[in-house]
C-alpha positions in Angstrom: 38.2 37.6 108.7 35.9 38.1 105.7 37.5 38.6 102.4 37.5 42.2 101.0 35.9 40.9 97.8 34.2 37.8 96.4 34.0 36.6 92.8 30.7 35.0 92.1 27.8 34.6 89.7 24.6 36.5 90.6 21.1 36.7 89.2 20.6 39.8 87.1 17.5 40.6 89.1 19.6 41.1 92.3 21.7 43.9 90.7 20.5 47.5 90.8 22.0 50.5 89.0 23.8 53.0 91.2 21.8 56.3 91.3 25.2 58.1 91.6 26.6 56.4 88.5 29.2 58.8 87.1 28.4 57.9 83.5 25.8 60.3 82.1 24.8 58.1 79.2 25.1 54.3 78.6 25.3 55.0 74.9 24.5 52.5 72.1 24.4 49.0 73.5 23.9 47.2 70.2 27.5 45.9 69.7 28.0 45.0 73.3 24.7 43.1 73.4 25.7 41.2 70.2 29.1 40.3 71.8 27.4 39.1 75.1 24.9 37.1 73.1 27.8 35.3 71.4 30.4 35.0 74.1 28.7 35.9 77.4 29.9 38.6 79.9 33.7 38.2 79.9 34.5 41.0 82.3 32.8 40.7 85.7 30.7 43.5 87.0 31.6 45.2 90.3 29.0 45.7 93.1 28.7 46.0 96.8 26.0 44.9 99.3 23.1 47.1 100.3 21.0 46.8 103.5 18.7 44.3 101.7 19.3 41.4 99.4 20.2 43.6 96.4 23.7 44.4 95.1 24.5 48.0 94.2 26.5 48.3 91.0 29.8 50.1 91.2 31.0 49.3 87.7 29.4 47.6 84.7 26.2 49.5 84.1 26.5 49.1 80.3 27.3 45.3 80.7 24.3 44.9 82.9 22.0 46.7 80.5 23.3 44.7 77.5 22.9 41.5 79.4 19.3 42.4 80.2 18.8 43.1 76.5 19.8 39.6 75.5 17.9 38.0 78.3 20.7 36.7 80.5 19.5 35.4 83.8 22.9 35.7 85.6 26.2 37.5 85.2 29.7 37.2 86.9 30.1 39.8 89.7 33.0 40.9 91.9 31.3 41.8 95.2 33.3 44.5 97.1 32.4 44.1 100.7 31.8 46.8 103.3 31.7 49.8 100.9 28.8 51.7 102.4 30.4 55.2 102.3 29.2 57.1 99.2 32.5 58.8 98.7 34.3 55.4 98.6 31.7 54.1 96.2 32.3 57.0 93.9 36.1 56.4 94.1 35.6 52.7 93.1 33.4 53.7 90.2 35.8 56.4 89.1 38.9 54.1 89.3 37.1 51.2 87.5 36.0 53.5 84.6 39.3 55.5 84.4 41.3 52.3 84.1 39.2 51.3 81.0 39.1 54.9 79.8 35.3 54.8 79.6 34.6 58.3 80.9 34.5 61.6 79.1 36.4 64.6 80.5 33.2 66.1 81.8 32.2 62.9 83.5 35.6 62.6 85.2 35.5 66.3 86.2 32.0 65.8 87.8 33.2 62.7 89.6 36.3 64.5 91.0 34.0 67.4 92.0 31.7 65.0 93.9 34.7 63.8 95.9 35.8 67.3 96.6 32.3 68.2 97.7 32.4 65.4 100.2 35.5 67.0 101.8 38.4 65.2 100.1 41.4 67.4 99.3 43.1 67.4 96.0 45.9 65.3 97.6 43.5 62.8 99.0 41.7 62.5 95.6 45.0 61.8 93.9 46.1 59.3 96.5 42.8 57.3 96.5 42.1 57.3 92.8 45.7 57.0 91.5 45.1 59.8 89.0 47.8 62.4 88.9 47.2 65.6 90.8 47.8 67.8 87.7 45.2 65.8 85.8 42.7 66.1 88.6 43.3 69.9 88.9 43.1 70.4 85.2 39.8 68.5 84.8 38.3 70.2 87.8 38.6 73.5 85.9 35.7 72.3 83.8 33.5 72.7 86.8 33.8 76.4 86.4 31.8 76.2 83.3 28.0 76.6 83.2 25.9 73.5 82.5 25.3 74.5 78.8 29.0 74.8 78.2 29.6 71.3 79.7 26.8 70.0 77.5 28.6 71.4 74.5 31.8 69.5 75.5 29.8 66.3 76.1 28.3 66.5 72.6 31.6 67.3 70.9 30.8 70.8 69.9 33.6 72.3 72.1 37.0 70.6 72.7 37.7 70.0 76.4 41.2 71.3 76.1 40.0 74.6 74.6 37.4 74.9 77.3 40.0 74.4 80.1 42.2 77.0 78.4 39.2 79.4 78.3 38.6 78.9 82.0 42.2 79.6 82.9 42.2 82.7 80.8 39.1 84.0 82.5 40.6 83.2 85.9 43.7 85.1 85.0 41.7 88.1 83.8 39.7 88.1 87.0 42.8 88.0 89.2 44.2 91.0 87.3 40.9 93.0 87.5 40.0 92.2 91.1 43.3 91.2 92.7 41.7 88.0 94.1 40.1 85.1 92.3 36.3 85.0 92.0 34.8 81.7 93.0 31.4 80.2 92.4 30.5 82.1 89.2 30.1 79.8 86.2 32.2 80.6 83.1 30.5 80.5 79.7 32.7 79.3 76.9 32.7 81.8 74.0 33.1 79.8 70.8 35.4 82.3 69.1 37.3 83.6 72.1 40.6 82.4 70.8 41.1 84.1 67.5 43.7 86.3 65.7 42.6 89.3 67.8 43.5 87.6 71.1 46.7 89.3 72.6 48.4 85.9 73.0 47.6 84.8 69.5 51.1 85.7 68.1 52.8 83.7 70.9 50.6 80.7 70.2 51.3 80.8 66.4 55.0 81.2 67.1 55.2 77.9 68.9 52.7 75.9 67.0 54.4 73.7 64.4 51.7 71.1 64.5 50.3 70.1 61.2 47.9 67.3 62.2 46.1 69.0 65.1 43.0 71.2 64.4 43.3 74.9 64.8 41.3 76.6 67.5 38.5 78.6 65.9 40.0 81.3 63.7 43.5 81.4 65.4 46.9 80.2 64.1 47.4 77.5 66.9 46.1 74.3 68.2 44.4 73.8 71.6 47.5 72.3 73.3 49.7 75.3 72.2 47.0 77.7 73.4 47.0 76.0 76.8 50.8 76.1 77.1 51.0 79.8 76.3 48.1 80.7 78.6 49.8 78.7 81.4 53.1 80.4 80.9 51.5 83.9 80.7 49.4 83.3 83.9 52.4 82.0 85.9 55.0 84.4 84.6 57.0 81.5 83.2 59.1 81.7 80.0 57.1 81.1 76.9 57.6 77.7 75.2 60.3 77.7 72.5 59.4 78.2 68.9 58.7 75.0 67.0 59.8 75.9 63.4 61.3 73.6 60.8 64.9 74.8 60.1 64.9 73.3 56.6 61.6 74.9 55.6 62.6 78.3 57.1 66.0 78.3 55.3 64.4 77.4 52.0 61.9 80.3 52.1 64.5 82.8 53.3 66.6 81.7 50.3 63.8 82.4 47.9 61.8 79.1 47.8 58.3 80.5 48.4 56.4 77.4 47.2 57.3 75.5 50.4 54.5 74.7 52.9 55.0 76.5 56.2 53.3 76.3 59.5 52.6 79.4 61.5 55.7 78.8 63.6 57.8 78.5 60.4 56.3 81.8 59.1 57.2 83.6 62.4 60.8 82.5 62.1 61.0 83.5 58.4 59.6 86.9 59.2 62.1 87.3 62.1 65.1 86.4 59.9 63.8 88.4 56.9 63.5 91.5 59.1 66.9 90.9 60.7 68.5 90.9 57.3 67.0 94.3 56.7 64.7 93.1 54.0 61.2 94.5 53.4 58.3 92.6 55.1 56.0 93.9 52.4 58.2 92.2 49.9 58.0 89.0 51.9 54.2 89.3 51.8 54.2 89.9 48.1 56.4 86.8 47.5 54.5 84.4 49.7 51.0 85.7 49.8 51.1 85.7 53.6 49.4 88.4 55.7 52.8 89.1 57.2 51.4 91.3 60.0 50.1 88.1 61.7 53.7 86.8 61.9 55.6 89.6 63.5 56.1 90.0 67.2 55.9 93.4 68.8 58.7 94.6 71.0 56.8 93.6 74.2 56.1 90.2 72.8 59.7 89.7 71.8 60.8 90.5 75.3 58.3 88.0 76.8 59.3 85.4 74.3 
């Protein structure tokens, strides 16, 4: 019985790039080429046989390109035998790249989508790639975006987590408006969709005690907290618990208004201040906060 794979050294001229390569851009090869010139190719490429003498790359497109730049005649290759099925080739490419964390969220989403388009179910994709089902499902949400929005994510102008949260919010709104989900219609990410005017903004600010994560647009919360609140709202689950700092809150309530406070801290201060029968206007005057941003309505208090 022939082995499933063979480790060998092959001429560079025998290797051909895969037209279905799931990486959109090989990126800057300068550092890799310098390393290969100094040390050679340390990690073998992965390929499979074609009908002719050539070997079709499954992983290692950047290494091959860098090797060609420095003029190598041959490179180490793992030949995976009998992988003629395109879906199986995509799975191998995906797994190889995911294990090295080489792919962007959009590239992963498009790879998962190609498997789905070939008839694989979510469960099958999970089983065959080893990627958690929740991760696959989350990334596939990016395929609801139009091409321009996906380009914005690739170029770093829009955070992938923010885009996924936007897709889920649009889906929820469609379900509420139509009673059934609308499919096949691309979603366009609005850069300032998540701001202080968003109805879920108070809930996001209430749970966001993160000081190192960037705020989403003009809101009071980070992308992860927006996603958590939108998920809870869409599924009817309880909202995440508030993430205030008890020491900070206690100091401000006691009169120390020079203490740095996160949005979550400010919500808890406002809640306790009001519970003590004290004037919120006075709190605003003491702290300089726009206190209206940190007070839940009756409906929001019930949902919290």
